C-alpha positions in Angstrom: 86.2 47.5 151.9 87.4 51.0 150.8 86.7 53.6 153.6 84.3 55.4 151.8 82.2 52.1 151.5 82.9 51.5 155.3 81.8 54.7 156.4 78.7 54.8 154.3 78.0 51.3 156.0 78.3 52.8 159.3 76.3 55.8 158.6 73.4 53.7 157.1 73.4 51.6 160.1 73.3 54.3 162.5 70.8 56.2 160.5 68.5 53.0 160.7 68.5 52.9 164.5 65.0 53.5 165.9 66.5 56.3 168.2 67.9 58.4 165.2 64.7 58.4 163.1 63.3 61.8 163.0 60.0 62.4 165.0 56.6 61.8 163.2 55.5 65.4 163.5 57.7 68.0 161.5 55.8 70.7 163.7 57.5 69.7 166.9 59.2 72.8 168.3 63.1 72.4 168.8 62.9 73.1 172.3 60.4 70.0 172.8 62.8 67.6 171.5 65.2 66.3 173.9 69.0 67.0 173.7 69.6 63.5 172.3 67.3 64.0 169.4 69.0 67.6 168.8 72.4 65.7 168.6 71.0 63.2 166.4 69.3 65.7 164.1 72.9 67.5 163.9 74.7 64.1 163.3 72.4 63.2 160.4 72.8 66.5 158.7 76.7 66.0 159.0 76.0 62.5 157.5 74.2 63.9 154.7 77.0 66.2 154.3 79.8 63.6 154.6 78.2 61.4 151.9 77.8 63.9 149.3 81.3 65.0 150.0 82.5 61.1 149.7 80.2 60.2 146.9 79.4 63.0 145.0 81.2 62.7 141.6 83.1 66.2 140.6 82.0 67.3 137.3 85.0 66.8 135.3 85.9 69.6 133.0 85.7 68.9 129.3 89.1 68.3 127.9 90.4 70.6 125.0 93.1 69.9 122.7 95.0 73.3 121.9 96.6 73.5 118.2 99.0 76.0 117.4 98.8 76.4 113.7 101.7 78.0 111.5 100.0 78.8 108.2 102.7 79.4 105.2 101.6 80.9 102.0 103.0 79.3 98.9 105.3 82.9 98.3 106.7 82.5 101.9 107.4 78.8 101.4 109.7 79.8 98.3 111.9 81.8 100.9 114.7 80.2 102.7 113.8 78.9 106.1 115.4 81.6 108.1 113.4 84.4 106.1 110.0 82.5 106.0 107.7 84.0 108.3 104.4 81.7 109.1 101.1 83.1 110.5 100.4 81.9 113.6 96.7 81.0 114.9 95.4 79.2 117.9 93.0 76.8 117.7 90.8 74.8 120.8 88.4 71.7 120.1 87.2 69.1 122.3 88.9 65.8 122.7 86.0 63.9 121.2 85.7 66.1 118.1 85.3 64.0 114.8 88.3 64.3 112.2 86.0 66.3 109.7 85.4 69.3 112.6 89.1 69.8 113.0 89.5 69.6 109.0 87.0 72.4 108.5 88.5 74.7 111.7 91.8 74.3 109.6 90.4 75.4 106.6 88.6 78.3 108.4 91.9 79.2 110.1 93.5 79.1 106.6 90.9 81.2 105.0 91.0 84.0 107.3 94.7 84.1 107.2 95.5 83.8 103.5 92.2 84.4 101.8 92.3 82.3 98.8 89.7 82.4 96.1 89.2 78.5 96.3 90.0 76.6 99.4 90.5 72.8 99.7 92.1 70.7 102.0 94.5 69.1 99.5 95.6 72.5 98.4 97.6 72.2 101.8 100.6 70.3 103.3 99.3 69.9 106.7 101.5 68.1 109.2 101.8 68.1 113.2 103.9 67.5 115.9 103.7 67.2 119.8 106.2 68.2 122.1 108.0 65.0 123.7 105.8 62.7 122.0 106.0 63.2 118.3 109.0 65.0 117.4 109.5 64.2 113.7 106.2 66.3 111.6 103.8 63.6 110.6 101.1 64.2 108.1 97.4 64.9 109.0 95.4 64.1 105.8 93.2 61.3 107.1 91.2 59.9 110.3 94.1 57.5 110.8 96.3 60.2 111.3 94.1 62.1 113.2 93.2 59.3 115.7 97.1 58.8 116.2 97.3 62.8 117.1 94.5 62.2 119.6 96.1 59.0 120.9 99.4 60.8 121.4 98.1 64.2 122.6 96.3 62.0 125.5 99.0 60.0 126.4 100.3 61.4 129.6 98.5 63.0 132.3 97.1 66.1 130.8 96.2 67.2 127.4 99.3 68.6 125.4 99.6 71.1 122.9 99.7 70.2 119.0 101.7 72.2 116.6 100.1 72.0 113.0 102.2 73.4 110.0 100.0 74.1 107.1 102.0 75.1 103.9 100.1 76.1 100.6 100.8 74.2 97.6 100.3 74.4 94.0 99.0 72.7 91.0 101.0 69.5 90.1 102.1 68.9 93.7 98.5 69.0 94.8 97.1 66.9 92.3 99.8 64.4 92.9 99.0 64.5 96.5 95.4 63.9 96.3 95.6 60.8 93.8 98.1 59.5 96.4 95.6 60.1 99.3 92.7 58.8 97.3 94.7 55.4 96.6 95.3 55.1 100.3 92.0 55.8 101.4 90.6 52.7 99.3 
């Protein structure tokens, strides 16, 4: 039996004892109570506090994943790696958010950064890395990829930061990737 269960059993047994029951009349002034009853009242109050300390479930803070986005326009992507300047954005979402929510939030960040005339998810090559877990950039374009991301982000004791790279593509490459992703979805 755990310590908490032992304490609860002892306190429940003491509380059930006839000498510890509170007086029938709540209007009895404290001076009229004997010293033993006053000690018992303090003990009962202590017991309630003790039980609430031992058994009250702490409110668990909602866990969030922090995403650091590096958004690269098509014109920046043409430059060499050393001269390419991505635009950084930060995004925090709850751990249990669905894939559609992350996908929409990524598109919102891309739209606010690059201001394209039309925006579609498959217009961008999106990949992710997680320090110490996923060092090689992996694609982030499906529910399966997102499930793997969440699994890897929650592997340790704490939720980690995920780095997402969004690179703008043009015509032919985008069309080829859309056909490939539709094929893999079926």
